[in-house]
C-alpha distance (Angstrom), angle and dihedral (degrees) to the residues before:
residue distance angle dihedral
M1 . . .
K2 3.80 . .
T3 3.78 89.6 .
N4 3.80 92.3 53.5
T5 3.78 91.1 47.8
S6 3.79 91.6 50.4
I7 3.78 91.7 49.7
L8 3.80 90.4 49.7
L9 3.80 93.0 50.0
A10 3.79 91.8 46.5
S11 3.79 90.4 50.4
V12 3.79 91.9 50.6
L13 3.81 91.6 49.7
L14 3.80 91.4 47.5
I15 3.78 92.7 49.7
S16 3.80 92.6 45.2
G17 3.79 88.5 54.4
C18 3.79 90.5 62.1
S19 3.78 114.8 97.9
M20 3.77 121.6 -144.9
T21 3.83 90.1 -163.4
P22 3.83 115.7 97.2
P23 3.83 116.7 -126.9
L24 3.81 112.5 -94.1
E25 3.77 125.5 -148.4
V26 3.77 112.5 -178.6
K27 3.79 105.8 -144.6
S28 3.77 123.5 -169.8
P29 3.81 118.6 -152.3
E30 3.79 118.9 -101.0
L31 3.79 105.7 -82.4
P32 3.83 137.3 159.3
K33 3.80 114.8 -73.8
E34 3.80 93.7 -135.9
L35 3.76 134.3 31.4
I36 3.80 95.6 -164.2
K37 3.81 123.2 20.1
S38 3.78 122.4 -145.2
E39 3.80 141.2 132.4
T40 3.80 95.9 -113.3
N41 3.75 135.2 54.7
S42 3.80 132.1 -139.6
S43 3.77 139.1 171.8
I44 3.77 142.9 -141.2
D45 3.78 119.9 -141.9
A46 3.81 118.2 -122.7
T47 3.83 87.7 -116.1
W48 3.80 90.4 55.3
W49 3.80 94.0 154.6
N50 3.83 90.1 71.5
A51 3.81 87.1 73.1
Y52 3.81 88.1 72.5
N53 3.83 88.2 68.0
D54 3.80 89.9 -143.2
S55 3.81 112.9 144.2
T56 3.81 92.3 -168.7
L57 3.81 92.1 54.0
N58 3.81 91.2 46.2
A59 3.82 90.4 52.0
L60 3.81 91.4 49.8
I61 3.81 92.5 51.5
E62 3.79 92.2 46.4
E63 3.80 90.3 52.0
A64 3.80 91.2 47.1
L65 3.82 92.2 52.5
T66 3.80 88.6 51.0
N67 3.80 102.5 41.6
N68 3.81 109.9 21.9
D69 3.80 109.3 121.2
D70 3.82 96.7 -147.5
Y71 3.80 91.0 52.1
K72 3.80 92.0 48.2
I73 3.81 89.4 50.1
S74 3.82 90.5 52.0
I75 3.81 90.1 51.6
S76 3.80 90.4 48.9
K77 3.81 90.7 50.9
L78 3.78 88.9 52.4
G79 3.80 88.1 55.5
E80 3.80 89.4 52.7
A81 3.81 91.1 50.7
E82 3.80 91.0 48.4
A83 3.81 91.4 52.0
L84 3.82 91.2 48.6
L85 3.80 90.0 50.1
G86 3.80 89.5 52.2
L87 3.80 89.7 50.3
K88 3.81 93.5 51.9
E89 3.80 90.1 47.0
A90 3.81 91.4 51.3
E91 3.81 91.5 50.1
R92 3.81 89.3 66.3
Y93 3.81 90.5 67.5
P94 3.82 132.8 64.3
S95 3.77 120.6 -83.8
I96 3.80 113.7 -130.7
N97 3.81 119.7 -166.3
L98 3.77 134.4 -178.5
G99 3.80 121.1 -156.2
S100 3.76 140.4 172.3
S101 3.80 135.4 -173.5
I102 3.77 140.7 -175.5
N103 3.81 118.4 -159.7
R104 3.81 133.2 178.6
Q105 3.78 114.9 -168.8
K106 3.81 144.5 161.1
T107 3.78 123.9 -140.2
S108 3.78 122.2 -132.7
G109 3.79 118.9 -95.4
E110 3.79 90.0 -144.0
S111 3.80 95.3 57.5
N112 3.76 127.5 99.6
Q113 3.78 93.0 -121.3
P114 3.78 116.4 121.2
N115 3.79 92.8 -128.0
A116 3.81 97.5 56.8
K117 3.79 115.1 174.3
A118 3.79 89.3 9.5
I119 3.79 118.5 152.4
Y120 3.80 115.5 -153.1
N121 3.79 143.6 154.0
T122 3.80 128.4 -123.7
Y123 3.79 122.6 -156.5
Q124 3.78 118.7 -170.8
L125 3.80 136.1 178.2
S126 3.79 118.1 177.3
G127 3.78 145.8 157.5
S128 3.79 126.9 -148.7
V129 3.79 134.7 -163.9
G130 3.81 127.0 -160.1
Y131 3.80 125.8 -175.7
E132 3.79 132.1 169.3
L133 3.79 114.5 -149.4
D134 3.79 107.1 -127.7
L135 3.80 94.1 -147.0
W136 3.80 95.4 149.4
G137 3.79 99.2 37.2
K138 3.82 95.4 -108.9
L139 3.80 95.1 136.1
K140 3.79 92.4 42.5
N141 3.79 91.2 50.6
L142 3.79 90.9 48.3
R143 3.78 88.3 53.0
D144 3.83 92.2 46.3
A145 3.80 90.7 49.7
S146 3.81 90.6 50.7
Y147 3.79 90.7 48.4
S148 3.80 91.4 52.9
E149 3.81 90.5 46.8
Y150 3.80 88.6 51.4
Q151 3.81 90.5 52.2
A152 3.81 90.0 47.1
T153 3.81 90.3 51.3
A154 3.80 90.0 50.4
A155 3.81 88.9 52.3
D156 3.82 89.8 48.6
R157 3.79 88.5 53.8
D158 3.81 89.5 51.9
T159 3.82 89.2 50.3
V160 3.80 90.4 55.0
R161 3.81 90.5 47.5
L162 3.79 92.5 49.0
S163 3.81 92.9 48.7
L164 3.80 90.8 45.3
V165 3.81 94.7 53.8
A166 3.80 92.2 44.6
G167 3.81 90.2 48.1
V168 3.81 92.8 51.9
V169 3.81 93.0 49.1
E170 3.81 92.3 45.9
S171 3.83 92.4 49.6
Y172 3.81 89.1 47.8
I173 3.82 91.3 52.5
N174 3.81 91.3 47.1
I175 3.80 91.6 52.9
I176 3.81 90.5 50.8
S177 3.80 88.3 50.3
F178 3.81 91.8 50.8
N179 3.81 91.1 47.6
R180 3.80 90.3 54.9
Q181 3.81 92.6 44.5
I182 3.82 91.2 50.1
S183 3.81 89.5 55.1
L184 3.79 90.0 50.3
Y185 3.80 93.6 48.0
E186 3.78 90.9 48.9
E187 3.79 88.5 53.0
K188 3.81 90.7 47.2
A189 3.79 90.6 49.1
K190 3.80 89.2 54.4
L191 3.81 90.6 51.2
Y192 3.81 92.0 49.4
Q193 3.81 88.6 47.2
D194 3.81 89.0 53.7
E195 3.81 90.2 48.3
Y196 3.80 91.5 49.4
A197 3.81 90.8 49.7
Y198 3.79 89.8 49.5
R199 3.82 90.8 50.2
E200 3.78 90.8 49.2
Q201 3.76 89.5 55.2
Q202 3.81 90.6 49.1
Y203 3.79 90.3 49.2
R204 3.80 92.6 52.3
F205 3.80 89.6 54.4
G206 3.82 91.7 46.0
A207 3.80 94.5 -113.9
I208 3.83 93.7 127.4
D209 3.78 137.5 27.9
P210 3.84 126.1 -115.3
L211 3.83 91.4 -100.4
T212 3.80 92.9 62.4
L213 3.80 90.3 47.5
E214 3.83 92.6 51.5
Q215 3.79 90.9 47.7
A216 3.80 88.9 58.5
H217 3.80 89.4 46.5
S218 3.80 90.5 50.4
Q219 3.81 91.8 51.7
L220 3.81 90.2 52.3
A221 3.82 91.8 49.6
D222 3.81 91.1 48.2
I223 3.78 93.7 52.7
R224 3.80 91.2 47.9
L225 3.80 89.0 52.0
S226 3.81 91.1 49.8
L227 3.80 89.3 49.9
E228 3.80 91.2 55.4
E229 3.80 90.9 47.7
I230 3.81 90.6 53.8
K231 3.80 90.0 49.1
E232 3.80 89.3 50.8
S233 3.82 91.0 51.0
K234 3.78 90.0 50.1
Q235 3.81 91.0 51.5
L236 3.81 91.1 50.7
S237 3.80 90.4 50.8
E238 3.80 89.8 50.7
N239 3.81 89.5 51.3
T240 3.80 89.4 51.4
L241 3.80 90.7 49.7
A242 3.81 90.5 48.3
L243 3.80 90.6 54.9
L244 3.81 91.8 47.7
I245 3.80 93.6 53.4
G246 3.80 92.2 44.7
R247 3.79 99.7 -104.8
S248 3.76 134.0 121.1
P249 3.83 116.8 -113.7
K250 3.82 87.8 -114.3
S251 3.80 91.6 54.6
M252 3.78 89.7 47.3
R253 3.78 90.4 56.1
E254 3.79 94.6 44.2
K255 3.80 95.4 47.1
R256 3.74 99.3 23.1
F257 3.75 126.3 172.4
I258 3.77 113.7 -123.1
I259 3.78 105.0 -116.3
G260 3.78 112.3 -172.1
K261 3.78 134.5 -157.1
E262 3.79 102.5 -104.3
F263 3.79 120.1 102.4
P264 3.80 117.5 -137.9
K265 3.77 114.5 -120.4
P266 3.82 113.5 -95.3
L267 3.78 112.1 -104.4
K268 3.77 117.4 -112.0
I269 3.76 119.4 -100.8
P270 3.82 111.8 -122.3
S271 3.75 114.0 -103.4
I272 3.81 91.4 -124.5
I273 3.80 131.8 23.8
P274 3.82 115.2 -175.0
S275 3.77 116.7 -148.5
E276 3.81 90.2 -122.7
I277 3.79 88.3 71.0
L278 3.80 88.9 77.4
Q279 3.80 89.6 66.7
Q280 3.80 87.3 76.4
R281 3.79 91.7 59.7
P282 3.79 104.9 116.9
D283 3.81 94.4 -136.2
I284 3.81 90.1 55.7
R285 3.81 91.4 46.9
S286 3.79 89.8 49.0
S287 3.81 92.7 49.4
E288 3.80 91.4 49.5
E289 3.81 93.4 49.1
H290 3.80 91.3 48.9
L291 3.81 87.2 53.5
R292 3.81 90.8 52.0
A293 3.81 91.2 48.7
L294 3.80 92.6 51.8
N295 3.79 90.8 47.4
A296 3.82 89.4 54.7
N297 3.81 89.2 49.1
I298 3.81 88.6 61.7
G299 3.80 88.1 62.0
V300 3.80 89.6 49.4
A301 3.80 91.3 52.1
R302 3.82 94.1 45.4
S303 3.81 92.3 51.8
A304 3.80 88.7 66.3
Y305 3.81 88.0 73.8
F306 3.81 89.7 69.6
P307 3.82 134.2 62.8
S308 3.80 120.1 -81.1
I309 3.80 112.3 -137.5
S310 3.80 123.0 -166.7
L311 3.79 129.8 179.2
T312 3.80 119.6 -147.6
G313 3.76 131.4 179.3
N314 3.78 139.8 167.4
L315 3.77 135.6 -166.9
G316 3.78 128.6 -176.3
V317 3.77 151.0 119.1
E318 3.80 129.3 -97.8
S319 3.80 132.0 -176.4
S320 3.77 140.4 159.4
Q321 3.80 88.8 -133.9
L322 3.77 123.6 53.6
G323 3.80 92.8 -140.4
N324 3.81 91.8 58.6
L325 3.80 95.4 48.4
F326 3.78 96.2 102.9
R327 3.80 99.1 43.2
N328 3.79 117.7 118.0
S329 3.76 90.3 -116.8
A330 3.85 90.0 59.9
T331 3.81 93.0 63.5
F332 3.78 121.5 112.0
W333 3.78 132.6 174.2
G334 3.76 142.4 171.9
I335 3.82 136.4 -173.5
G336 3.77 134.6 175.4
P337 3.77 146.0 133.3
S338 3.77 127.2 -107.4
I339 3.77 121.1 -151.0
S340 3.81 128.2 -163.6
V341 3.79 115.8 -167.7
P342 3.84 122.1 -175.1
L343 3.79 109.7 -130.6
L344 3.81 110.1 160.0
D345 3.79 121.5 2.4
F346 3.83 99.7 151.5
G347 3.81 92.8 -119.1
R348 3.81 99.6 -47.4
I349 3.80 96.1 129.1
N350 3.79 93.0 39.8
N351 3.79 92.0 53.9
Q352 3.80 91.8 45.2
V353 3.80 88.8 55.7
K354 3.81 91.6 47.1
N355 3.80 90.1 49.1
A356 3.83 91.5 51.1
E357 3.82 91.1 48.3
A358 3.81 91.9 48.3
Q359 3.80 90.9 50.1
K360 3.80 89.6 51.9
D361 3.84 91.4 49.8
T362 3.80 89.8 50.9
S363 3.79 90.5 48.9
E364 3.82 91.3 52.0
I365 3.79 89.9 54.6
Q366 3.79 90.5 46.2
Y367 3.81 91.0 51.0
A368 3.82 92.2 51.7
K369 3.80 89.7 47.4
T370 3.80 91.3 50.8
V371 3.81 91.6 52.7
K372 3.81 92.8 47.5
N373 3.79 90.9 48.3
A374 3.81 89.7 50.5
F375 3.80 91.4 56.9
K376 3.79 91.0 46.4
E377 3.80 91.2 52.5
V378 3.81 91.4 49.8
Y379 3.79 93.6 48.9
D380 3.82 90.4 45.6
A381 3.81 90.6 52.2
L382 3.81 92.7 47.6
K383 3.81 91.1 48.2
K384 3.80 91.8 49.3
I385 3.80 90.7 50.5
E386 3.79 90.7 50.0
A387 3.81 91.4 48.2
S388 3.81 92.0 46.1
E389 3.80 91.0 53.0
K390 3.80 91.3 52.2
K391 3.81 93.3 45.4
L392 3.79 91.9 47.6
S393 3.80 91.1 49.5
A394 3.80 90.6 51.2
Q395 3.80 90.6 46.0
E396 3.81 90.4 53.1
E397 3.79 88.5 55.4
V398 3.82 90.5 50.0
S399 3.80 91.3 48.7
T400 3.81 91.9 51.3
S401 3.79 90.4 50.4
K402 3.83 93.1 47.6
Q403 3.80 90.4 49.5
K404 3.80 90.0 54.9
V405 3.82 89.3 50.0
V406 3.82 89.5 55.0
E407 3.79 91.7 49.5
L408 3.82 92.8 48.1
S409 3.83 91.1 47.2
K410 3.79 90.1 54.5
I411 3.83 90.6 50.0
R412 3.82 92.1 50.1
Y413 3.82 90.8 45.4
N414 3.81 92.3 50.7
A415 3.79 88.7 48.5
G416 3.82 90.2 52.5
Y417 3.79 96.8 -116.3
V418 3.84 96.3 118.5
D419 3.77 136.3 20.4
Y420 3.81 125.3 -110.1
L421 3.80 92.0 -95.9
N422 3.81 89.8 74.7
V423 3.80 89.7 57.6
I424 3.83 91.7 48.4
D425 3.80 91.3 49.0
A426 3.82 92.1 50.2
K427 3.80 91.3 49.2
N428 3.80 91.6 49.3
K429 3.80 91.7 52.1
L430 3.80 89.7 48.7
L431 3.82 90.4 52.0
D432 3.82 89.9 50.1
T433 3.79 88.1 54.0
E434 3.80 91.6 48.0
Q435 3.79 90.2 51.6
N436 3.80 91.0 54.1
K437 3.79 88.1 48.4
I438 3.81 91.3 53.9
I439 3.80 91.5 50.2
L440 3.82 91.4 49.3
Q441 3.80 91.8 48.5
A442 3.79 90.3 52.1
H443 3.80 91.1 47.8
M444 3.79 90.3 50.2
I445 3.81 93.0 55.3
V446 3.82 93.0 42.4
N447 3.82 89.3 52.1
H448 3.80 89.3 54.0
I449 3.81 89.6 49.6
T450 3.80 88.8 51.4
L451 3.81 90.8 51.5
Y452 3.79 92.4 53.6
K453 3.79 89.0 47.6
V454 3.81 96.8 49.9
L455 3.81 90.5 46.1
G456 3.79 90.4 58.6
G457 3.79 100.5 -93.5
G458 3.78 102.6 -71.7
W459 3.78 137.7 -3.7
K460 3.79 143.3 -162.6
């Protein structure tokens, strides 16, 4: 008898050691080992925006991380995933319940019971235990799947945080750009106003025809229109920033942050960026954890092929009189297993397994796609930074040349060789160049922000 029992226990332990989950090897596609080659290494802190040394920007980001609705939703979802993980973990252990009841009842007078028409009370106090033997790893796989989903949700939260910070900084840079452009357009409007006044004077003396006068008027109206369009764009950017930091546009205007006109200096790009750094990108982490969860779900589906064995037991006391409830004779108990064996399900389990395997295959493709897209985004950001540097360098050369034209126009005007319109025209062209320079400077900083974002928001 002992030998049979030992063999049975050994068999159960051997079977329970079998895993229904297929082995998973997360493979990334063949990609370059380095993004930037150099002899030295450097790092960027996760709070990279502090390097701008801008207290206003820091305050905006802090408020966004406290009040942004999308970020709060992502944190709440993480709480849901944590609770579900706790539930799946608890399901691996026995459930123990305590119950009690008090009943007063009367038997039927028309029954065959010996105590017909009897009225009596029943007092009961009992405890019950239920436990499902996890022979095939179903409960463990459910827990593992929930754990991976929890990790994926945490990565999704980090994705929201990363996008939020980048969005705040980008909106901040855009507002600075619009502030600088507004100043330029106001200066251009003054120049066009001076030109229009000069043309009016010429017209009064008969030096020009009405067409030339109206052309000057049209230029002034155009620049005023452009000024209003820039102001509108600035207002829209402020509304976007208000939403990001969790305010209403009205509140943003009433308690507005003072955003100046000076761009922060672009942060330096690290001298070397290993490809492995992309593994910390939250979207890649999320994709990988979803893959692990779906792989565990295959084990859950496969376990349905095998019997489900549960052990249940109860122990308690019952009496028709309250005073006799705790006598030895009032004790009752029961214990026994229950077994559910699938016999004929017309392909239900088989199709559930196929569905789980297909979902895993899809997730593997999605993971590889996410990694490839990450590299593309990094290379795009690096290329944009390189192009911005070249454009900005060329624009500096144009600005220097236009400034010399203004200076030479003033000299020729003072010497009486040209009229004042030549000076106004030179200044206007210089302001056009300065506007392009402002736009390129903003693009340069935004491209750096994008690089930090696509690299996962900081690295060491």
